[in-house]
N, C-alpha and C positions, 0 to 999 in steps of 0.2 A: 604110780600113774595107772589110771583105770584102763581096762581093755579097750573101751570105745575111744578114749583119747589116744591110746597107743595106735589104734587103727587110723585115726585121723592124721596123726603125725606121719605114719607110714605113707598115707595118701599124698601128703604134702611133698614127700620125697619122690614118690613114684610117678606122680602126674607129669613131671617134667620130661620123662623119657618119651612118651608118645608125642609131646609137643615138639621135642627136638626132631623127631622123625617127620612130623607133619611139616615143620619149617623146611626140612631137607627136601621133601617131595615138592613143596611149593617152589623153592628156589631151583630145583632140578627141572621142573616143568617150564618155568618162565625164562630160564637161562639156557635151556637145551644142553645141560651138562652131559658129558659122556664119560663113563668109566673106562680106563685104558684096558686094552685086550689082555686077557689072562689074569686079571686082578679079581679080588673078592668084591662083589657088589655091595656087601655089607660093611666094607672096611670104613668108609667115611662115617656112616651112622655110629659105628662102634667107637671110632676115635672121638667123635663129637660128644657122645655120652660120657666117655671117660673124662674128657676135658671139662665138660660142664660140671660134673660132680666134684672134681678137684677145685675148680674155680669157686664153686658154691661153698666148699669147706673153708677156703681162704677168706672169702667175703662174709662168711657167717650168715648166709642167706636163710638157712634152716633153723636159726635160733628162734626162740619163742618171742614172736613179735605181736602177740595179741593185744598188749597194752600200748603198742606204738601206733601212731597214725599211719594210714596207708601210704601217705606221701613218703614217709621214711622207708617203708618197704619197697617203694618204687626206686628209691635211691640205692637200696641194697641190690635190686635187680639190675640197675644200670651198671653198678660196680662189678657185679658178677659177669655181665655180658662183656664188659671191657677186658676183664681177666680171661674170660673164656675165649675171646677173639685172639688174644696174645698166645694162649696155650694152643689153640686149634691151628693157627697159622704156623706155629713152630712145628707141630706134629706133621702138618701137611708138607712142610719143607723136606722132611725125612722120607715122606712117602710120595714125593713128586713124580716118581716113575710109575706109580701104581694108580694114581688118581689124577685124571685130567679135568681141570676146572677152567671154565672160561672166565673172562674178566667180570661178568655180571653176577656170577653165582653168589659170592660172598656179600656183594652189595644188596642182594635180595634176601639172603639167608638171615643175616643178623637183624635187620629191621622186622622181618617176618617173625622171628623168634620173640622179639620184644613185644610185638603186637599180639602175640598168642599168650605169652606168659602173664602179662599184666592183668587182662580180664579174668583169666582162670584163677590167679591168686586172689583177686578181689571177690570172685564168687565163693571160693573156699572160705575166705575171711567172713563173709556175710552168713554163710552156712554155719560156721562155728559160733558167731554171735547169736544166731537164732536158737541154737542148741543151748547156749548158756542162759539166754532169756527164759527158756522153758524150765530151767532149774537142773538140767542134766549136765554131767561132766564137771560140775563145779568142785574145786578143790577146797577142802576145809582147812583153815589156817587158824593159828593162835597168835595173838599179839602179846609181846612181853614189853611192858612199859606204857606210860600214858603221857609221853611228851607231845609237844605240838606236832612233831613229825608223825607220831603214831595216830593222832587225831586226823590229820590231813590224809594219811594213808587209808584209814578206815572210811572216811567220807568219800574218798576217790573210788574205792572198790565197791562201796554201797551204791554210789551214783551210777557207776559204769559197770553194770552187771555183766556185760560181755567180756570183761577181763577174766571172768571165770573163777573168781575167788569168793568164798563165803567165810567170813570171820565168825567163829563160834563164841568168841569172847577174848578178854584180855586179862593179863596178870600184872599185878603191881603190889609192892609192899604197902603202899598207902591206898586205902579204899577210896575210890573217887569215881566220878561220872565221866563218861567219854562219849558224848553224842549218841547215846542209846546203845552203845556196845555193851554186852553183858559182862559183868565183873565175875571172874572165875576164882579169884583168891590171890594169895601171895605168890611170889616168884618160886618159892620152894615147893609149891603145889604142882609145878609143871610135870614132875615125874608121874604123879597119879593121873593127871589130865591126859598124858600121852598113853598111859596104860588102858584107860577106860574109853577113849575116843579114837576114831579113825582120823588122825590129823596128818595131812599131807605135808605141811610145812609150818615152821615156826618163824615168826618175824620179830627180830630184836629191835626195839626202838627205845633204848635206854641212853641216858647221857653218859659221856665218857668217864665221869667221876664214879660211876657204879661199876667199876671194872670187875669186882668180885662177883656181882650178880651176873655179869656178862659171861665170865668164865664158867660159872656154875651152870648157866643155861646151855652153853656150848657142850659141856660134858654130858648133860642129860640127853641132849639131842643126839650126840654121838652114840650113847648107850642104846637108844631106841632106834638108831639108824634113820632118824627123821631129818629131812632136808631143812636147812637153816639159812636164813638171809638176814642181813642187818641193814637198817636204814639210818643214816646219820641224822642228827638233829637238823631240821630244815634251815633254821636261822644260822647255825654255825656253818653249815655247808654253803649257804648263800654268801656268807661274809668272806670266806677265804678259799683260795685254791692252794692247798698245802702241798709242797714238794720238799723232798729231802735230798741234799747233796752233802759232800764232805769237803772239808778244808783240812788237809793233812789226814789225821785219823779221827777228827772230830765231826760227828754228824751235825749239820746245820739245817734248821727248818726255815723254809722260805714261805711266808704267809701271803705274798703278793706275786706269785709266779703265774703270769697270764700267758695263754697260748699266743695271743697276738703281739706279745712283746718280742717274740723271736723274729729276726729279720726275714727268714724264709717265709714265715706265715704272713708277715706284713706285705711282702712282695706278692705272694699268691693272692691275698685278699685285694690288694690294689689292682692287680691285673684283672681279677674277676670284676671288680667295680667298674673299671674303665671300659672293658670289653662289653659288659652288659649294658652300660649306659649308652655307649656308641651304637650298639646293636639296636637298642630301643629307638634312638633318633633316626637311624638309617631305615629301619623297617616300619616303624609306626609313627614316631613323633613328627616327622617332617610334613605329613599330610593330616594326621588326626588332630594334633594340637591346634593348628590354625582353625580347623572346623569347630572345635570346642570353644575357642576364643570368639569366633563369630557368633555362636549360639549365646554365649554369655553377654556379648555386646548388644545383641538384638533384643534380649529379654529383660535387661535391667541396666540402669545407668551406672556409671562408675568404671574404674579400671578393670581390665581382664584378670590381671594377676594380683595376688594378695601377698604382701611382704610382711613378715613378722619376725621379731627378734626372739631367738631361742638360744639355749645353751648347748654347746657342742663338746668336743674333746677337751679335757682338762679345764672345764667350766668356761671356755672362751665363748664369747657372744658370736653368733652367726646370724645371717639373714636367711630365713627359710622361705622358699617360693612355693606358692600354691595357686591353683585357679580360684578366683573369688567365688564363694558359694553363698555369701550373705548379702543382704541389701547394703549398698554403699552408705556409710555413716552409722551402721549399727553399733550400739554400745558394747564394749568389751568388759564392762564392770557392772556389778550390781549396785543396789542402793547403799550398801555399806562400803563400797569401794573395792570389794573383792573381785577376783577374776571370774567372769561369767562363762562357764563352759557350755558348749553346745549340748542341748538336751533333745530328747525325742519330740518330734513335732514342734521344734523351735521355730517361732514366728519370724526370726531374723533370717532364716534360710530361704533362699529363692526356690521356685519350682525346679529350675534347671540345676540349681545347687544341690537339691535333695537327691536328684538322679546322680550327680557327680560323686556325692558322698557315698551313696549306696554301692556304687561300683568302684570306689577308690580312685576315680579318674582325677579328682582334685589334687592328688599327690603327684601326678605325672611331672609337673615342672621341677620337682625335686631331683630328677635325674640330672638337671643342670647343676644342682648343688653337689652331686656326686662327681661330675667332671671338674668342678671348681676345687674339689678335694676336702670340703668341710663336712661331707656326709658320705655314708656308705649305702650300698643297696640294702644290706641287712645289718641291723644293730638296734639298740634301744631307741625308741621314738623320742625325738627332741621335744621338750616341753617349753612353753612360753615362760618368760622370766617371772611373772607373778606366781605361776603355779610352782615353779622351782623354789621360790623363796618360801612359800607357805608349806611345801612338802618337806623342806629341810627340818622344820621344827617337830614334825610328828611321825615321820617315816624313817624307820631304822635303815642305816647304811645307804641312804638315798643318793649321796654324792658319788658313791662308788660306780654308779651307772655311767658316769662321765669319764671312766678310764679308757673307753674306746669311742670311736666316732659314732654318732647317732645314725640311724638307718631309716630308709623309707618304709620298710616292714621289719618285724622282729619276732623273736620267740614268744614274747608276751602276747602279741597281736594274734598269732596263729593259734594260741591256746585260749583265746577268748578274753584276755585281759586288755581290752581296748575300749575306746570311747570315754564316756563320762566316768569320773573317779570320785564323785561326791559321796558314794556309799561308804560306810565305815569299812576299812580294811582293803578297799579296792586298789588304792595306790600302793599299799604294801605288797599286795599280791602281784601287781605289775612289776614292782622293783625286784621281788624275789625271782620272777621269771627272767628279768633282764640280767641279774647277777649270775643266775645259772648259765645263761648263754655266754656271758663274758668269760666265765671260768671253764666252760666246757666246749669252747668254740672249735670247730673243725670246718674244713672246706665243704665237706659233704653235708654238714649241718646247715650251712648257708644255702646249699642247693635244695635241701629238704624244705627249708622255710620259704624259699621262693616258690617252690612247687605247691606247698600247702596254701600259700597266699592266693595263688591262681585258683586252686580248688575251692577255697572259701569264698572267693569273689563270685565264681560261677554258681555255687550253691546258694549264696546270699548269706549275709551276716546281720543278725538282728541288732547288733551293737553299732552298725555302720549308719550313723545319722548325724 
């Protein structure tokens, strides 16, 4: 790690201390807290700082999140504050005779801390991105292997300079081309590469069948004390979520162990879906949706809602509800009888419909689908029947996306894989994201996707049409 990057990481840790003190001063000022007589006035700030860094270690707030979306970092902050609140209140119970807090102090303290930390973390992130864009602090890496996963990894770090990685080249026993990445030689040449170059990290992207080359690469990196990471083949990873358990003394590999198969996770996701949908209707839906319905009715003839057959959990047909955004009677098929997807500047879309699509308002009626139980707030987007049938033929593992309920928003959508899928590979990319979500699901991942959806809507999405 370079000295400037070490200083940056130190700043990430230390910046939270003054923020904790500022939040304390704000809460103290607005709640008129008084410290009990004879106690140390610095006791509460000291306890809060200790509690914060313990909570941050448990929540992994200070892990390297440069390649993660800021919405995910916000989720880390929320988890940290929840753990911090539990720890701090526990400590305060033991020091209740030394610190006298009124009822409003903590109610002001925790929100103030959140509102201080989020913008400061964002400013730090943007500063780091600017430094990376300038070419400073970038870590030189070497790729071992030229699998599809290696190519995707190289394309990603090349496109997103702010991740802070610069690939000097790749090694593979077969001389091949990889999207402009320099070829450095065979895998056995890694030793000389590490001797003659300042390499911060080696990334192994070899198929499992080449276990000898993988072992040799690990030994060379260990000898040179070079950091090493492995990325599994993208398509193998998307296909299965492998878990190992035992029956007696025999290890058994389960290729279809999904997080949402566990009843506790099912219950948690169901509770999230119902509470979120009800909150939407109570806070927004009851007044906003009739207003949208009136605007649609006044600007074009035809029904307000658009009902469409789509495929849900276990390939079962469901009726998906949306606000109508196209002129009534618009054709859904092209001249050859194929399904006609919405395109940019589509003449079938009404003026108000264009606005609804741009801001994702046309999807609001699907919260009713969530309450009916055939959709979730977060999950793979449901596709119309003709698109499903055509995709089965040429998209790998397409049907696996129906292992869970479809969602109003999803991992694919917040990562840009939304809208029209007529471009080669577009549907495969969306499916890969969907399968990653299915096999990696957590409650906090759902929270991150919802937050990222809101952020993308506010920022504007070029594929929303």
